[in-house]
DRENDO-1510 file (C-alpha; in Angstrom, 1 decimal, always signed):
<recs>
REC; n; res; u; v; w
REC; 1; MET; -20.8; +73.5; +45.9 .
REC; 2; VAL; -22.9; +74.9; +48.0 .
REC; 3; TYR; -21.4; +77.8; +51.0 .
REC; 4; GLY; -23.3; +80.0; +53.0 .
REC; 5; ARG; -24.6; +83.7; +52.0 .
REC; 6; SER; -21.6; +85.9; +51.8 .
REC; 7; ARG; -22.2; +89.0; +54.5 .
REC; 8; SER; -20.9; +91.7; +52.6 .
REC; 9; ASN; -20.2; +92.0; +48.6 .
REC; 10; LEU; -15.8; +91.5; +49.2 .
REC; 11; LEU; -15.2; +89.4; +46.5 .
REC; 12; PHE; -12.4; +86.1; +46.9 .
REC; 13; SER; -12.9; +86.2; +50.8 .
REC; 14; GLU; -15.1; +83.3; +52.4 .
REC; 15; HIS; -13.3; +80.4; +51.8 .
REC; 16; ASP; -9.6; +78.8; +51.5 .
REC; 17; GLY; -8.9; +77.3; +48.0 .
REC; 18; PHE; -6.8; +74.6; +49.6 .
REC; 19; SER; -9.0; +73.6; +51.9 .
REC; 20; ILE; -11.9; +73.6; +49.2 .
REC; 21; ILE; -10.0; +70.9; +46.6 .
REC; 22; GLU; -9.2; +68.9; +50.0 .
REC; 23; ASN; -13.2; +68.8; +50.4 .
REC; 24; GLN; -13.4; +67.7; +46.8 .
REC; 25; LYS; -11.2; +64.5; +46.9 .
REC; 26; THR; -12.9; +63.9; +50.9 .
REC; 27; GLN; -16.8; +63.6; +49.1 .
REC; 28; LEU; -15.6; +62.2; +45.9 .
REC; 29; LEU; -14.2; +59.1; +47.8 .
REC; 30; SER; -17.3; +59.3; +49.9 .
REC; 31; GLU; -19.5; +59.1; +46.7 .
REC; 32; VAL; -17.9; +56.3; +45.2 .
REC; 33; SER; -18.2; +54.8; +48.9 .
REC; 34; GLY; -21.7; +55.5; +49.2 .
REC; 35; ILE; -23.1; +54.1; +46.1 .
REC; 36; PRO; -25.1; +50.5; +46.7 .
REC; 37; GLU; -23.1; +47.9; +45.6 .
REC; 38; SER; -25.2; +46.3; +43.1 .
REC; 39; ARG; -25.6; +49.8; +41.5 .
REC; 40; PHE; -22.3; +50.4; +41.3 .
REC; 41; LEU; -21.1; +47.0; +39.8 .
REC; 42; ASN; -23.7; +47.4; +37.0 .
REC; 43; THR; -23.0; +50.8; +36.0 .
REC; 44; SER; -20.3; +51.6; +33.3 .
REC; 45; ALA; -16.8; +52.8; +34.6 .
REC; 46; GLU; -16.3; +55.2; +32.3 .
REC; 47; ASP; -19.8; +56.8; +33.1 .
REC; 48; LEU; -19.0; +56.9; +36.5 .
REC; 49; VAL; -15.5; +58.7; +35.9 .
REC; 50; ARG; -17.5; +61.0; +33.6 .
REC; 51; TYR; -20.4; +61.9; +36.1 .
REC; 52; LEU; -17.8; +62.2; +38.9 .
REC; 53; VAL; -15.3; +64.4; +37.0 .
REC; 54; ASP; -18.4; +66.8; +35.7 .
REC; 55; ARG; -19.6; +67.1; +39.8 .
REC; 56; TYR; -16.3; +67.6; +41.2 .
REC; 57; GLN; -14.1; +69.7; +39.1 .
REC; 58; LEU; -13.8; +73.4; +39.6 .
REC; 59; GLU; -15.2; +75.8; +37.2 .
REC; 60; VAL; -13.5; +78.8; +37.3 .
REC; 61; PRO; -15.3; +81.8; +36.2 .
REC; 62; GLU; -14.8; +83.6; +32.8 .
REC; 63; LEU; -16.1; +86.9; +32.6 .
REC; 64; ASP; -17.7; +88.2; +29.0 .
REC; 65; VAL; -16.7; +91.8; +29.1 .
REC; 66; GLU; -17.7; +92.4; +25.4 .
REC; 67; ASN; -21.1; +91.9; +26.4 .
REC; 68; ALA; -21.5; +93.7; +29.6 .
REC; 69; VAL; -24.1; +96.3; +29.5 .
REC; 70; VAL; -24.2; +100.1; +31.8 .
REC; 71; ASP; -27.1; +101.7; +33.1 .
REC; 72; GLN; -27.7; +104.6; +35.0 .
REC; 73; HIS; -30.1; +106.1; +37.3 .
REC; 74; GLU; -30.7; +108.9; +39.7 .
REC; 75; ALA; -29.9; +107.7; +43.5 .
REC; 76; ILE; -29.0; +109.0; +46.7 .
REC; 77; VAL; -26.0; +108.7; +47.6 .
REC; 78; GLY; -23.5; +109.3; +50.0 .
REC; 79; VAL; -20.9; +111.7; +50.0 .
REC; 80; HIS; -18.1; +113.4; +52.4 .
REC; 81; GLY; -14.9; +115.6; +52.6 .
REC; 82; PRO; -14.8; +119.2; +53.7 .
REC; 83; GLY; -16.6; +120.2; +50.2 .
REC; 84; TYR; -20.0; +119.4; +52.1 .
REC; 85; ARG; -18.5; +121.2; +55.0 .
REC; 86; LEU; -17.9; +117.3; +57.3 .
REC; 87; ALA; -15.7; +116.7; +59.7 .
REC; 88; ARG; -13.4; +113.7; +59.0 .
REC; 89; GLY; -14.7; +110.4; +59.3 .
REC; 90; GLU; -18.9; +112.6; +59.0 .
REC; 91; THR; -20.8; +111.3; +56.0 .
REC; 92; CYS; -24.0; +112.7; +54.8 .
REC; 93; SER; -26.3; +111.9; +51.8 .
REC; 94; ALA; -26.7; +114.0; +48.7 .
REC; 95; PRO; -28.7; +113.3; +45.2 .
REC; 96; GLY; -26.7; +112.0; +42.8 .
REC; 97; THR; -26.1; +109.1; +40.0 .
REC; 98; GLN; -25.3; +105.5; +40.5 .
REC; 99; VAL; -24.0; +103.8; +37.4 .
REC; 100; THR; -23.9; +99.8; +37.2 .
REC; 101; LEU; -22.2; +97.8; +34.8 .
REC; 102; GLU; -23.7; +93.8; +34.5 .
REC; 103; VAL; -21.1; +91.3; +33.3 .
REC; 104; PRO; -21.9; +87.8; +32.4 .
REC; 105; PHE; -19.6; +85.1; +33.4 .
REC; 106; THR; -19.6; +81.2; +32.6 .
REC; 107; GLY; -18.4; +78.6; +35.4 .
REC; 108; ASP; -19.3; +78.5; +38.9 .
REC; 109; PRO; -20.3; +81.6; +40.8 .
REC; 110; GLN; -19.6; +79.8; +44.1 .
REC; 111; MET; -16.0; +80.0; +43.2 .
REC; 112; PHE; -16.1; +84.1; +43.7 .
REC; 113; LYS; -16.0; +83.3; +47.3 .
REC; 114; ILE; -13.2; +81.2; +47.3 .
REC; 115; ARG; -9.6; +82.8; +48.2 .
REC; 116; PRO; -6.7; +82.0; +45.8 .
REC; 117; SER; -3.3; +80.9; +47.7 .
REC; 118; THR; -2.0; +84.1; +46.2 .
REC; 119; PHE; -3.8; +87.3; +47.1 .
REC; 120; ASN; -3.8; +90.4; +48.0 .
REC; 121; LEU; -4.7; +92.8; +51.4 .
REC; 122; SER; -7.5; +94.2; +48.9 .
REC; 123; PRO; -9.8; +92.3; +46.9 .
REC; 124; PRO; -12.5; +93.0; +44.6 .
REC; 125; ARG; -16.1; +94.4; +45.5 .
REC; 126; ALA; -19.3; +93.3; +43.5 .
REC; 127; GLU; -22.4; +91.7; +43.8 .
REC; 128; ILE; -23.2; +88.4; +42.1 .
REC; 129; ARG; -26.7; +87.8; +40.7 .
REC; 130; GLY; -26.8; +84.6; +38.8 .
REC; 131; GLN; -24.4; +84.2; +35.9 .
REC; 132; SER; -23.9; +87.8; +36.3 .
REC; 133; ILE; -21.3; +90.2; +38.2 .
REC; 134; ILE; -22.5; +93.8; +39.4 .
REC; 135; LEU; -20.1; +96.6; +39.7 .
REC; 136; VAL; -21.7; +100.1; +40.9 .
REC; 137; GLN; -20.1; +103.3; +41.0 .
REC; 138; SER; -22.3; +106.4; +42.5 .
REC; 139; GLY; -21.6; +109.8; +43.0 .
REC; 140; THR; -22.4; +113.7; +42.9 .
REC; 141; GLN; -20.5; +114.5; +40.0 .
REC; 142; LEU; -19.3; +111.6; +37.8 .
REC; 143; SER; -17.8; +112.1; +34.3 .
REC; 144; GLY; -17.4; +109.2; +31.9 .
REC; 145; ASP; -13.4; +108.8; +31.7 .
REC; 146; GLU; -13.6; +108.6; +35.5 .
REC; 147; VAL; -16.2; +106.1; +35.5 .
REC; 148; GLN; -14.4; +103.8; +32.7 .
REC; 149; ALA; -11.3; +103.9; +34.3 .
REC; 150; GLY; -13.1; +102.6; +37.9 .
REC; 151; PHE; -14.6; +99.6; +35.9 .
REC; 152; ASP; -11.5; +99.1; +34.2 .
REC; 153; ARG; -9.6; +99.1; +37.6 .
REC; 154; SER; -11.9; +96.7; +39.0 .
REC; 155; LEU; -12.3; +94.2; +36.2 .
REC; 156; LYS; -8.4; +93.9; +36.0 .
REC; 157; ASP; -8.4; +93.2; +39.7 .
REC; 158; ILE; -11.0; +90.1; +39.2 .
REC; 159; GLY; -9.4; +88.9; +36.3 .
REC; 160; GLN; -6.1; +88.7; +38.5 .
REC; 161; TYR; -7.8; +86.9; +41.5 .
REC; 162; LEU; -9.7; +84.7; +38.9 .
REC; 163; ASN; -6.0; +83.9; +37.3 .
REC; 164; TRP; -4.8; +82.8; +40.4 .
REC; 165; GLN; -7.5; +80.5; +41.3 .
REC; 166; ARG; -6.6; +79.2; +37.5 .
REC; 167; SER; -3.5; +78.6; +38.7 .
REC; 168; ASP; -4.5; +76.5; +41.9 .
REC; 169; THR; -7.3; +74.5; +40.3 .
REC; 170; ARG; -5.5; +73.1; +36.8 .
REC; 171; SER; -3.6; +70.6; +38.9 .
REC; 172; PHE; -6.6; +69.3; +40.5 .
REC; 173; ASN; -9.0; +69.6; +37.5 .
REC; 174; ASP; -5.9; +67.7; +35.5 .
REC; 175; LYS; -6.0; +65.0; +37.9 .
REC; 176; LEU; -9.4; +64.6; +38.9 .
REC; 177; PRO; -10.4; +61.9; +35.8 .
REC; 178; THR; -7.1; +59.9; +37.5 .
REC; 179; LEU; -8.4; +60.0; +41.0 .
REC; 180; ALA; -11.9; +59.2; +39.9 .
REC; 181; ARG; -11.1; +56.2; +37.5 .
REC; 182; GLN; -8.3; +55.0; +40.7 .
REC; 183; THR; -11.2; +55.2; +43.5 .
REC; 184; ILE; -13.6; +53.3; +40.8 .
REC; 185; GLU; -11.4; +50.7; +40.0 .
REC; 186; GLN; -10.5; +49.6; +44.1 .
REC; 187; ARG; -13.8; +49.5; +45.1 .
REC; 188; ARG; -14.9; +47.2; +42.0 .
REC; 189; GLU; -11.7; +45.5; +42.9 .
REC; 190; LYS; -12.9; +44.5; +46.0 .
REC; 191; LEU; -16.5; +43.8; +45.6 .
REC; 192; LEU; -15.0; +41.6; +42.8 .
REC; 193; ALA; -12.9; +39.5; +45.5 .
REC; 194; ASN; -16.0; +39.6; +47.8 .
REC; 195; GLN; -18.2; +38.3; +45.1 .
REC; 196; ASN; -15.5; +35.5; +44.2 .
REC; 197; LEU; -15.0; +34.4; +47.7 .
REC; 198; LEU; -19.3; +33.7; +47.9 .
REC; 199; SER; -19.2; +31.9; +44.6 .
REC; 200; GLY; -16.6; +29.4; +46.1 .
REC; 201; LEU; -19.3; +28.7; +48.9 .
REC; 202; ARG; -22.2; +25.5; +48.4 .
REC; 203; PHE; -24.7; +28.0; +49.7 .
REC; 204; LYS; -27.4; +29.9; +47.8 .
REC; 205; LEU; -26.6; +34.0; +47.7 .
REC; 206; LYS; -28.7; +36.3; +49.7 .
REC; 207; GLU; -30.7; +38.4; +47.4 .
REC; 208; ARG; -29.9; +42.3; +48.4 .
REC; 209; ALA; -32.9; +44.8; +49.0 .
REC; 210; ASP; -30.7; +47.5; +47.3 .
REC; 211; ALA; -30.5; +45.3; +44.1 .
REC; 212; PRO; -32.0; +48.0; +41.4 .
REC; 213; GLN; -36.1; +46.8; +40.6 .
REC; 214; ALA; -37.0; +48.9; +37.6 .
REC; 215; TYR; -35.3; +50.4; +34.5 .
REC; 216; ALA; -34.0; +53.8; +34.9 .
REC; 217; ALA; -34.2; +56.1; +32.0 .
REC; 218; PRO; -31.0; +57.5; +31.1 .
REC; 219; LEU; -30.4; +61.0; +32.0 .
REC; 220; LYS; -28.9; +63.9; +30.3 .
REC; 221; ARG; -26.1; +65.1; +32.4 .
REC; 222; LYS; -26.2; +68.7; +33.4 .
REC; 223; ARG; -23.2; +70.6; +34.1 .
REC; 224; ILE; -24.7; +72.6; +37.1 .
REC; 225; ASN; -26.3; +69.1; +38.5 .
REC; 226; PRO; -24.8; +66.0; +37.3 .
REC; 227; GLN; -26.8; +63.0; +38.2 .
REC; 228; LEU; -25.4; +59.1; +38.5 .
REC; 229; PRO; -25.7; +57.0; +35.0 .
REC; 230; PRO; -28.3; +54.6; +35.3 .
REC; 231; ALA; -27.2; +50.9; +36.3 .
REC; 232; SER; -28.5; +48.1; +34.7 .
REC; 233; THR; -31.3; +46.2; +36.1 .
REC; 234; ALA; -30.5; +42.6; +36.3 .
REC; 235; PRO; -28.0; +41.3; +39.3 .
REC; 236; TYR; -24.5; +41.7; +38.8 .
REC; 237; ARG; -22.6; +38.2; +37.9 .
REC; 238; PRO; -18.9; +38.5; +37.4 .
REC; 239; GLU; -18.5; +37.1; +33.7 .
REC; 240; PRO; -14.9; +35.9; +32.2 .
REC; 241; VAL; -13.2; +37.8; +30.3 .
REC; 242; LEU; -10.1; +38.1; +28.0 .
REC; 243; PRO; -7.0; +38.4; +30.6 .
REC; 244; GLU; -4.9; +41.4; +29.9 .
REC; 245; ASP; -1.9; +39.8; +29.2 .
REC; 246; ASP; -3.5; +37.4; +27.0 .
REC; 247; TYR; -5.0; +40.8; +24.8 .
REC; 248; ASN; -1.6; +42.4; +24.4 .
REC; 249; ASN; +0.0; +39.1; +23.7 .
REC; 250; ILE; -2.6; +39.2; +20.8 .
REC; 251; LEU; -2.0; +42.4; +19.7 .
REC; 252; LYS; +1.7; +42.1; +20.1 .
REC; 253; ILE; +1.6; +38.8; +17.2 .
REC; 254; ILE; -0.4; +41.6; +14.8 .
REC; 255; GLN; +2.4; +44.1; +15.5 .
REC; 256; ASP; +5.2; +41.7; +14.6 .
REC; 257; MET; +3.3; +40.7; +11.9 .
REC; 258; THR; +3.6; +44.3; +10.3 .
REC; 259; LEU; +7.5; +44.0; +10.7 .
REC; 260; VAL; +7.8; +40.9; +8.5 .
REC; 261; MET; +5.5; +43.4; +5.6 .
REC; 262; GLU; +8.0; +46.2; +5.9 .
REC; 263; ARG; +10.5; +43.9; +5.7 .
REC; 264; SER; +9.5; +42.2; +2.3 .
REC; 265; PRO; +6.9; +44.8; +0.6 .
REC; 266; ALA; +7.3; +43.1; -2.7 .
REC; 267; ALA; +5.6; +40.2; -1.1 .
REC; 268; PHE; +2.8; +42.2; +0.2 .
REC; 269; SER; +2.4; +45.1; -1.9 .
REC; 270; ARG; -0.3; +43.8; -4.4 .
REC; 271; MET; -2.3; +42.0; -1.1 .
REC; 272; GLY; -5.6; +42.6; -0.9 .
REC; 273; GLU; -7.2; +42.8; +2.9 .
REC; 274; GLU; -8.5; +39.0; +2.9 .
REC; 275; ASP; -4.7; +37.9; +2.0 .
REC; 276; ILE; -3.3; +40.0; +4.4 .
REC; 277; ARG; -5.8; +38.7; +6.9 .
REC; 278; GLN; -4.9; +35.2; +6.2 .
REC; 279; HIS; -1.0; +36.4; +6.9 .
REC; 280; PHE; -2.3; +37.2; +10.6 .
REC; 281; LEU; -4.1; +33.8; +10.9 .
REC; 282; VAL; -1.1; +31.7; +10.4 .
REC; 283; GLN; +0.7; +33.7; +13.0 .
REC; 284; LEU; -2.1; +33.6; +15.6 .
REC; 285; ASN; -3.0; +29.7; +15.0 .
REC; 286; GLY; +1.0; +29.1; +15.9 .
REC; 287; GLN; +0.2; +31.0; +19.4 .
REC; 288; TYR; -3.3; +29.6; +20.1 .
REC; 289; GLU; -3.6; +26.1; +18.6 .
REC; 290; GLY; -5.4; +26.7; +15.5 .
REC; 291; LYS; -8.6; +29.0; +17.3 .
REC; 292; ALA; -7.9; +31.7; +14.9 .
REC; 293; THR; -10.3; +31.8; +12.2 .
REC; 294; GLY; -11.4; +34.5; +9.4 .
REC; 295; GLU; -15.1; +35.2; +7.6 .
REC; 296; THR; -16.7; +33.4; +10.9 .
REC; 297; PHE; -20.2; +34.6; +11.7 .
REC; 298; ASN; -20.6; +35.8; +15.0 .
REC; 299; ALA; -24.2; +37.9; +15.8 .
REC; 300; GLU; -24.9; +40.2; +13.1 .
REC; 301; GLY; -22.3; +39.2; +10.3 .
REC; 302; LYS; -18.5; +37.8; +9.5 .
REC; 303; THR; -15.6; +39.1; +11.1 .
REC; 304; ASP; -12.6; +38.9; +9.7 .
REC; 305; ILE; -10.6; +37.6; +12.6 .
REC; 306; LEU; -12.0; +35.6; +15.6 .
REC; 307; ILE; -10.3; +33.4; +18.4 .
REC; 308; ARG; -13.0; +31.2; +20.1 .
REC; 309; HIS; -12.0; +28.8; +23.1 .
REC; 310; GLU; -14.3; +26.4; +24.6 .
REC; 311; GLY; -16.9; +27.9; +22.8 .
REC; 312; ARG; -16.4; +32.0; +23.8 .
REC; 313; ASN; -14.9; +34.6; +21.5 .
REC; 314; LEU; -11.6; +35.5; +23.0 .
REC; 315; PHE; -10.8; +38.2; +20.6 .
REC; 316; ILE; -12.5; +39.7; +17.5 .
REC; 317; ALA; -10.8; +41.8; +15.0 .
REC; 318; GLU; -11.4; +43.6; +11.5 .
REC; 319; CYS; -9.0; +44.6; +8.8 .
REC; 320; LYS; -9.3; +47.1; +6.7 .
REC; 321; PHE; -7.3; +49.5; +4.0 .
REC; 322; TRP; -7.9; +53.2; +4.9 .
REC; 323; ARG; -10.3; +54.8; +2.9 .
REC; 324; GLY; -11.4; +57.6; +4.9 .
REC; 325; GLU; -13.2; +58.9; +8.0 .
REC; 326; LYS; -16.5; +57.9; +7.1 .
REC; 327; ALA; -15.3; +54.2; +5.8 .
REC; 328; HIS; -13.8; +53.8; +9.4 .
REC; 329; LEU; -16.5; +55.1; +11.5 .
REC; 330; GLU; -18.5; +52.5; +9.5 .
REC; 331; THR; -15.7; +49.8; +10.3 .
REC; 332; ILE; -16.0; +50.3; +14.0 .
REC; 333; ASN; -19.9; +49.7; +13.8 .
REC; 334; GLN; -19.2; +46.6; +12.1 .
REC; 335; VAL; -17.0; +45.3; +14.6 .
REC; 336; LEU; -19.3; +46.4; +17.3 .
REC; 337; SER; -22.3; +45.2; +15.7 .
REC; 338; TYR; -20.3; +41.8; +15.4 .
REC; 339; LEU; -20.2; +41.4; +19.4 .
REC; 340; SER; -22.5; +39.5; +21.8 .
REC; 341; TRP; -23.0; +40.5; +25.0 .
REC; 342; ARG; -19.9; +38.1; +26.4 .
REC; 343; ASP; -17.2; +40.2; +23.8 .
REC; 344; THR; -15.7; +42.7; +25.5 .
REC; 345; LYS; -12.1; +43.3; +23.3 .
REC; 346; THR; -11.7; +43.8; +20.1 .
REC; 347; ALA; -9.4; +45.9; +17.3 .
REC; 348; VAL; -9.5; +47.3; +14.1 .
REC; 349; ILE; -6.6; +46.9; +11.8 .
REC; 350; VAL; -6.1; +49.5; +9.4 .
REC; 351; PHE; -3.8; +49.5; +6.6 .
REC; 352; ASN; -2.2; +52.7; +5.0 .
REC; 353; LYS; -1.1; +52.7; +1.3 .
REC; 354; ASN; -1.4; +56.3; +1.0 .
REC; 355; ARG; +1.7; +58.9; +1.5 .
REC; 356; ASP; +0.9; +60.6; +4.1 .
REC; 357; PHE; +0.6; +57.9; +7.1 .
REC; 358; SER; +1.0; +61.2; +9.4 .
REC; 359; GLY; -1.8; +62.5; +8.6 .
REC; 360; VAL; -3.9; +59.6; +8.6 .
REC; 361; LEU; -3.0; +58.6; +12.5 .
REC; 362; GLN; -4.5; +62.0; +13.0 .
REC; 363; LYS; -7.8; +61.3; +11.1 .
REC; 364; ILE; -8.2; +58.4; +13.0 .
REC; 365; SER; -8.0; +59.8; +16.3 .
REC; 366; GLU; -10.3; +62.5; +15.4 .
REC; 367; ALA; -13.0; +60.1; +13.6 .
REC; 368; THR; -12.9; +56.9; +16.5 .
REC; 369; GLN; -13.7; +59.8; +19.2 .
REC; 370; GLN; -16.9; +60.9; +16.6 .
REC; 371; HIS; -18.5; +57.4; +17.0 .
REC; 372; ALA; -21.8; +57.7; +19.1 .
REC; 373; GLN; -20.4; +54.8; +21.6 .
REC; 374; PHE; -17.3; +56.1; +22.2 .
REC; 375; LYS; -16.9; +56.8; +26.0 .
REC; 376; SER; -12.4; +57.6; +26.4 .
REC; 377; GLY; -9.4; +57.6; +24.8 .
REC; 378; PRO; -7.2; +57.3; +23.3 .
REC; 379; LYS; -4.8; +55.3; +25.9 .
REC; 380; ILE; -1.6; +55.7; +23.1 .
REC; 381; GLU; -0.1; +52.5; +23.8 .
REC; 382; ASN; +2.5; +53.6; +20.8 .
REC; 383; GLU; +2.7; +55.9; +17.9 .
REC; 384; THR; +0.6; +53.8; +15.8 .
REC; 385; CYS; -1.4; +51.6; +18.3 .
REC; 386; PHE; -4.5; +53.5; +20.3 .
REC; 387; ARG; -7.2; +52.3; +22.8 .
REC; 388; TYR; -10.3; +53.1; +23.3 .
REC; 389; VAL; -13.2; +52.6; +25.8 .
REC; 390; PHE; -16.9; +52.0; +23.8 .
REC; 391; GLY; -20.2; +51.2; +24.9 .
REC; 392; GLN; -21.8; +48.1; +23.4 .
REC; 393; ARG; -24.6; +49.2; +21.0 .
REC; 394; ASP; -27.4; +47.2; +22.7 .
REC; 395; ASP; -26.1; +48.0; +26.2 .
REC; 396; PRO; -23.9; +50.8; +27.0 .
REC; 397; ASN; -23.1; +50.2; +30.5 .
REC; 398; ARG; -21.2; +46.9; +29.2 .
REC; 399; GLU; -18.1; +48.1; +27.8 .
REC; 400; VAL; -15.5; +47.5; +25.2 .
REC; 401; ILE; -12.2; +48.0; +24.6 .
REC; 402; LEU; -11.4; +48.5; +21.1 .
REC; 403; THR; -7.8; +48.9; +20.2 .
REC; 404; VAL; -7.0; +50.4; +16.4 .
REC; 405; LEU; -3.7; +49.6; +15.4 .
REC; 406; ALA; -2.7; +51.1; +11.9 .
REC; 407; PHE; +0.3; +50.2; +9.4 .
REC; 408; ASP; +1.8; +51.4; +6.8 .
REC; 409; VAL; +1.8; +49.0; +3.8 .
REC; 410; PRO; +5.1; +50.0; +2.0 .
REC; 411; HIS; +4.9; +50.6; -1.7 .
REC; 412; HIS; +7.3; +48.3; -3.9 .
REC; 413; GLU; +8.9; +50.1; -6.6 .
REC; 414; LYS; +10.4; +47.5; -9.3 .
REC; 415; THR; +13.9; +47.5; -10.2 .
REC; 416; PRO; +14.0; +47.6; -13.8 .
REC; 417; THR; +15.9; +44.7; -15.4 .
REC; 418; ALA; +19.1; +45.6; -17.6 .
REC; 419; LYS; +18.6; +44.3; -21.0 .
REC; 420; PRO; +21.4; +41.6; -21.9 .
REC; 421; ARG; +24.4; +42.9; -23.8 .
REC; 422; ILE; +24.8; +41.2; -27.0 .
REC; 423; ARG; +28.5; +40.2; -27.5 .
REC; 424; ARG; +29.5; +40.3; -31.3 .
REC; 425; ILE; +32.0; +38.3; -32.4 .
</recs>
């Protein structure tokens, strides 16, 4: 945020907080609308969301009082009062001492100019220099206790105003990712509808002058000055994708199969990954007319479950027993390496034979978000199903929906067979 220079050292007095929040929303909507069409469609939606959140969230400062430093020097100070034989309201100058406290802070220094919805009629005064706030006390006969009490009082007042700001901005910051995502999706849907309209006409499409002509090197995002994420250089062409309803139906078939496993533990307790996979394939082929296959070559390797239709991959999944976080990340690498550029929906099916299933679920969530190609998530479908957004390995702007489904494979305890009793005659 950029505002005019302060006319005084009076803090929290130049701008109304509600107006600032509404202005941030308006600027976000305006920026999304102003991104050239070709760049907008060729840029990762999740990267755009992160960029907009970085750019428009309100960062209330945090004072670092522990690292504050104090200094003093001689100065000419203003004095008043009967002790200096001055009439009421008169002031004069005299030799004295000036003590300066420099307190570093993190966050946006512009927030010191914004008045929160809760305030009083005596806002604190201080000078803002870069990422430090400067408090000053001066007088002709200063004492250490007096100076300490004055600084403590000023810091308490500033801290109170910052707390009021946090209350005002918390809701806006929490809702900002949703606002950004909805704004992006609305414009994307409109642009895609326009693309589909033109694709049905029997004429060549006119090339746009705003189409990117050169590769833009990825820029490292900075908190102070966020940059738009890089876009693909190729003209945008809508690609057919697996409909959301079909994707959800495939996941439901897999989840329903696990209910069978839970109800018949004896039949599955000694099965390996390949044997369990075959049972999933049977169920999927029942729905997709024999299109589901296992151990099929795709891209750079074999994938456990692959559903194809008319020469295109609709769904790719890997089945693995839980063997720790490292193995889980290797499985995600494996799945992503199988994907061709057109593949956008996939899954990792995790089977757990350990006792602590709740602990495994926590480790899955934490480990998945550590992957280098992770973008956002999880969206929790249910207590054992987590949906994430990843970037494809060779094209980060091409996003992949990866769902992790975790299932507890029950242990089957054999009941000892009682020995028949021999009846003696």
